[in-house]
Every structure is written in structure tokens, then in C-alpha cells.
N, C-alpha and C positions, 0 to 999 in steps of 0.2 A: 927578696927583691934584690939584694946584693948579689946573689948567686945567679939569677936569671933575669935579664932585662926585658923578657917578655911578660913578666908579672906586672900587672897594673892594678890599681885599687880605686874603687869609686863607691860613693854613697852619700847620704845626707850628713853634712857637718863632719865628715871624716878627715878633711884636710886642715883648713885654717883653725878650726875649733878643737881638733884632735879627738873627735868622736864625742857623742853625748855621754858615754861612760868613760871617756879619757883613755880608751884602749889603743888609740892610734896617734898619740902625741909624738911629734918628731918626724913622722913619715914625710910630710910635705917639705920640711926643711932639708931632709936628706935626699929625697928623690925627685922633688920638683913637681910643678903643676901638670906636666904632661903624663906623669905616671900615678899621681895621687890627685883625684878630682872630686870636688864637691859637686853634687847633683841637685837638680830641683827636687821638690817634695813630690815625687812621683815614683812609686815602686815599679810601675810598668816601664817607665823610662829607664830606670836603673838596670833592670834585668834585660830589657830589650837591647840596651847598649852592650851589656856584658855578654849576652848571647852572641851578638854580632861580632864582638871582639874575639870570643873564643873560636868562632867559626873561621875567622881569618888569620889565626895563628898566634894570637896573644894568649896569655894565661890570666884572665881577669879574676880578681877577688872582689865580689860585690857585697856590700853590707845593706841588709834590710834592718832598720833600727830596732824594731820589735818583731818577734816571730808572729805575733798576732796579725801583723800586716801582710803576712803571706796570703791571707784571704783576699787581699786587693789584687795580687799579681799571680794568683794560683794557676790561671790559664797558661801563662808563660812557663811556669815551673812544671806543671803536670802534663800539659799537652804539647809543649814545644821543646823545652830544654831536656826533659826526660826521654823524649821519643825520637828526636831528630837523627841521632846517630844510628839507631835501629832502622828507621824508615829510609835512610840514605844508604843502607847496607855498608855502613862504616866509612863512607866517602867523606863524611863530615864528622869531626870529633869535637868534644865539648870539655876541654880541660878548664872547668869553671868551678869556683868555690863561692857559695853564698853563705856568708857569716850572718848570724843574727843573735840578738839577746833574747833568751827564752826563759820562761818559768816565773815563779812567784818568789815571795820572801821580802820584797821591798815596798809593799803597800801601794802598788800602782793600780789596783782595781781590776775589774773583770775584763777590760779591753786591752790591758797592757801586761797581763800576768799569766797568760795561758802557757801551758807546756804542750807543744804541738808536734813533738818528734814522731808521734804515732801517725799524724797526718802524712808525714813525708815517707815513712817506711811502707806505706800502703801503695806507693806509686812505683811501678817497675821502671828501672832506668836511673834511679837516684841512689846515691850512697848517703848514709846518714850517720853522723858522728856527734858525740856529746861528751866532752872531757870533764873531768872532775877536779883537776889540780893544775898548777902552773906548768909543770913538766910536760903533761900530756897536751895542754893547749899548744905548746910549741911543737912537740913531736908529731902530734896528729895533724896539726895545720900544715906542717911541712909536707907530710905525706899527701894530704888532700890537694895541695897546690900542684904537686908533681903527678897526680893521678890523671889519667886521660878521660875520666868520666866526671859528670857533675856531682859535686859533693855539697850537701847541706850541713853546715857546721854550727851546731847549737851551743851557745855559750850561756850558761845559766847565770842570770844577771846578779843574783845574790852572792855569787862566788868571785866577782870581779875584785873584791878587796882581799882575797885569799893570798897569803904569802907562803912561799915554799922554796926549798933549795933547787936551783936549776944550774946545771953544769955550763961552764963557759966554752962549750964545744958544740959542734953540730948535733942536733937532736932530731931523729926521725923515728917515729913510732909507727909500726905497720897498721894499716886499716884492717878491720876484721879480726882483731886479736884482743880478747878480754884479758884482764889481769887479776890473778888471784892475790888478794891483799893479806888475808889471814887464813890459816888452816885450822879446821875443827872437825870433829867426828860426829857431832850431834845434828847439825843443820847447815844448809847452804843458803846464804842470803845473796840475792842478785840486786844490784843497785846501779843507778845511772846518775851522772852529774851531781847535783846538790844533795841527792839522797845517799851518795857514797860516804861522805863524812858522818852522816847520821847513822848509817848502817854500821860503820866502824865503831862509833861511840856506843851503840847498842850492843854490839858484839863484846866490847870490852866490859860493859856493865854485866852482861849475861855471864861472862866468865868469872868475874870477880865476885858477884853477889849470889850466883845460882849454880856455878860449876858447869855451865853449859858452853860447849865449844862450838863455835860457828866458823865456817868458811865464808868469807866475804869476797864476792867477785864483782869487780868494776866492769860492767859490760862494755863500756866505751864506744863501741860501734854496733849499731842496730842493723845496718846494711853496709857491707857484709856482716853476718852474725857468726860469732865464734861458737858454734854449736859443740864442737869437740871439747873445748874447755868446760863449757856449762854442763854437758852430759857427764863428763868425767867427775866433776865435783858433786853433782847430784847422786851419782852412783856410789860415792864414798859415804854419803850421809843418809840417803834415802828420803830426806825431807827438804822441800824447796819452799823458800819464801822470796817473793819479789817485792821490792820497795819502789813504788812508782809515783812520781809527782803528777803525771797526767791523770785526767779523770778516768774512773774505773772502766767505763764502757769502751771496749775495743782498744785498751791500752797495750803497750808493747809487751808487758808481762803476760798477757793472755796468749799472745802468739808463742812466746817461749814455753809457757805451760803446755800448750798443745803439742809442741815439738817434743818436750820431755815425756809427755804421756804416750806419744807414738814410739819414741826411740828408746826409752828407758823405763817402760811400765813395770817390768819385773823387779826393778830395784827401788821403785817409788813407794813410799809409805805415807806420804801426805804432801799436799800443796796448799799454800795460803798466799793470797795476794794482799799486800798492804798498800792501799792507794788513796788518792784524793777522791772524795765522792763525786758523783756526776752532777756538779753544780757549778755555776759561774763563780769565779774567785772573788771573795769579799775583799774590800779595802781596809776594813777595820782591823787593827792589829790583832786583837784577841780572836776574832773570827777567822782571819787568814791562818793564824797559827793553829787553830783548832782543826781546820780541814786538811792541812798538809800532814803527811806522815812525819811524826816527830820521833825523837830518840825514845821517849817514854812509850809511845804507841808500838814502835817496833819491838822494844824490849818486852813489854807485857804480852804482845801477841805471840812472840816466839816462846816465852816462858810458859804461858797458859796452854798453848798448843802441845808442847812437849810434856808438860805435867799431866794433861788430860789424856794423852795417848795411851 
């Protein structure tokens, strides 16, 4: 917002209250009520205003408080924002970012805990990003705001308290580029958002306790998808594990598995998806923890699969 005065920000409680998750504290004080605006409790109004602003030359960042509420305004996202640039033959552009709190882990129950990035990646015309750490939140959001296309930016709500080193310089991370976090020769683990630290912890445990070396890849961007990096890592190990918070049916890992099967079948020796079962998310602590992929489940799944091979 300091760099480009065309960037405006709007959403429920994002200004005076600093956001329901306190992610936007200080923006109103610095940039004022013309550029940082609280909206009514209406997802359609938020995205309708943001869409119009993008069409007329601004670069709006709109916040939908919970990704579950995309269901309320999905017509605007899937039928209008995603398609209007194509249908206008490029005469209208949509430099629009929709931020949203996504996923489980904070006991909010079935209607406020869904992981819905797979909804978004199924719609042509949208870019879909899900960071896993503070550095990538800054770098990927910077790229998303500068992008000429609509970007859905999923912030996993259980990660909001995460702390990490962030350089006091401009940070811009390219969209569509996965990041290899660890190198190993026995298995490749793909993870996204909150599943990335769990995959890293499992990989550390597998190495220390079982002598199993895993490459952990932070997918970061589902659309565009960095198939080059993913295929290269799978080719090294021959074994692919996806760690997905979203429900198993039609999850993002299923699409990646299909790509790997088509493009790297000759080097593939096994595929396992580690997911949340296809159930509404429970609110009870023990039940929510049970259904989400855990460090223990990731570790045991990889260990057992490799030992049984």
C-alpha cells in the first residue's frame, strides 16, 4: 500500500478493529478510511465492490473473514470475477486479491473450519495461493497484489500465531513456484499451508528414528502449479506422499497424483495420499485432532509404506 496508492483494502472489521484475527492492525491509522474500509456483513457486497474497483483501475484486496463463507458469494467468484477478463477479450482486467482465513485447528466447528482451496482450483480463471510461513505470507501476497489476474489467498488460521525471521527489505515471492525445504532420497512429501510444518516434523522424525530421508516440498501455489519442481523431486525418490488438510474426495493432492502418473509414470514406485476424511470437521478438541493429518500419522504412514515395499 505504501508502494502503490491504487491498492485499497476492504472487509468486515478489517479497519477499526484490525481484523478478527488481528492481521490488519495499524492499516487504518496509516492509510486512512478512503483506502481501508469496514464493510457491512455481506460477502456479496464486499466482492461486488472489489470487482467494480478492480475493473475501474484500482487494485483491491478484499477479505472474506472465513473461507467457508465463499459459499455465500461463490457466484461472484466463479461466474463473474474468474471469467470476465476472458469474456471481455482482455478489455477488462481484474487485479484483485481475495484474502481469507482457511482451515481447521482452532476448534471453530464444521461451518468455520473447512479447507476449501480445492474448490477454488477447480475454477478456470483464478489463481490460488496458500502460504505456510511469515516470509511467504509477505512475499506471495506482494506478488498476488501485483498480479493482473484475480488471486484467492488462503491464510491457514491456525498459523496466524506463527513467528519467523522476516527480512526488513522488499520481499516478493513468485506465484507458481514450489519450494523444496528438505532433500531426501527415499520419499517425496508434498504439503500445503498448515501441513507443511507437520510434514517437516515428520521428516525429521523419520530421519532420526528410522533412517528414512524425505524431500519435503511446500507447494505454496496450486494455480499456477509448479509441476516442474514436483516432477523432478518425485523422479529422484520414486515415492510420493501428499499431506492434505482438505477432505479426501477431490482434494488438490488427487490432481497432482494424476499429473505425476501421466508425466512420471516410469519413475513412480508408489503413491499415498494422507488426508482428512470426507466428513464435516468436528469442534471437539480430540476429534478435530484425530481427523486432521498429524505428525504421528504422517510419520507412521511413510514408515509403514516404505517398510512394506
